[in-house]
C-alpha positions as CSV (number, residue, x, y, z in Angstrom):
1,M,82.8,103.3,110.0
2,P,85.2,101.9,107.3
3,M,85.0,98.3,105.9
4,S,87.9,95.9,106.3
5,K,89.3,93.8,103.5
6,A,87.8,90.7,105.0
7,E,84.3,92.2,105.2
8,I,84.4,93.3,101.6
9,E,85.7,89.9,100.4
10,S,83.1,88.1,102.5
11,M,80.2,90.1,101.1
12,I,81.2,89.7,97.5
13,Q,81.8,86.0,97.9
14,A,78.5,85.5,99.6
15,K,76.7,86.7,96.3
16,I,79.4,85.7,93.8
17,P,80.9,82.4,95.2
18,D,83.4,81.8,92.5
19,A,84.8,85.4,92.6
20,Q,88.5,85.9,92.6
21,I,89.0,89.2,94.4
22,E,92.1,91.4,94.6
23,L,91.7,94.3,97.0
24,K,94.1,97.2,97.6
25,D,93.6,99.8,100.3
26,L,94.5,103.0,98.4
27,A,94.7,105.4,101.4
28,G,95.5,103.1,104.3
29,D,92.2,103.9,106.0
30,D,89.9,101.0,105.0
31,D,87.7,103.6,103.3
32,H,89.2,103.9,99.8
33,W,89.6,100.6,98.0
34,Q,90.7,99.4,94.6
35,A,89.1,96.0,93.7
36,H,89.5,93.7,90.8
37,V,86.8,90.9,90.7
38,V,86.9,88.0,88.3
39,S,84.0,85.6,88.0
40,A,82.6,83.2,85.4
41,S,79.1,84.6,86.3
42,F,80.1,87.8,84.5
43,K,80.3,86.0,81.2
44,G,78.0,87.5,78.6
45,K,77.3,90.6,80.8
46,S,78.3,94.1,80.1
47,R,80.8,95.9,82.3
48,V,77.9,97.9,83.8
49,Q,76.0,94.7,84.6
50,Q,79.2,93.2,86.1
51,H,79.7,96.2,88.3
52,Q,76.1,96.2,89.4
53,M,76.5,92.6,90.5
54,V,79.4,93.6,92.7
55,Y,77.6,96.7,94.1
56,D,74.6,94.6,94.8
57,A,76.8,92.2,96.8
58,L,77.9,95.1,98.9
59,G,74.3,95.6,100.0
60,G,74.0,99.4,99.5
61,R,77.1,100.2,101.5
62,M,78.7,102.1,98.6
63,G,78.9,105.8,99.3
64,G,78.2,105.3,102.9
65,V,80.1,102.8,104.9
66,L,82.3,102.2,101.9
67,H,83.3,105.6,100.8
68,A,85.1,104.8,97.5
69,L,85.7,101.7,95.4
70,A,87.7,101.8,92.1
71,L,86.3,98.7,90.5
72,T,87.4,96.6,87.6
73,T,85.8,93.3,86.6
74,G,86.6,90.4,84.3
75,V,85.8,86.9,83.2
76,P,88.4,84.1,83.7
77,P,90.0,83.0,80.4
78,D,88.6,79.5,80.7
79,A,85.0,80.6,81.2
């Protein structure tokens, strides 16, 4: 069962409350997403650590319920 944009955003914001999230459905099937997540909580963390935080927020749904996620992360300029 695919995940909707609202579900993905909700799960990420539950763990990373200040997250600014841009999502794009790449295939129109709610199963292949592109996400850009920006958060001050990423400051001082490596890209791998930032991605791990997002994957953790998705609660193990990567590769199962959520088939594919092309993820980029960043820190806001004022953080």
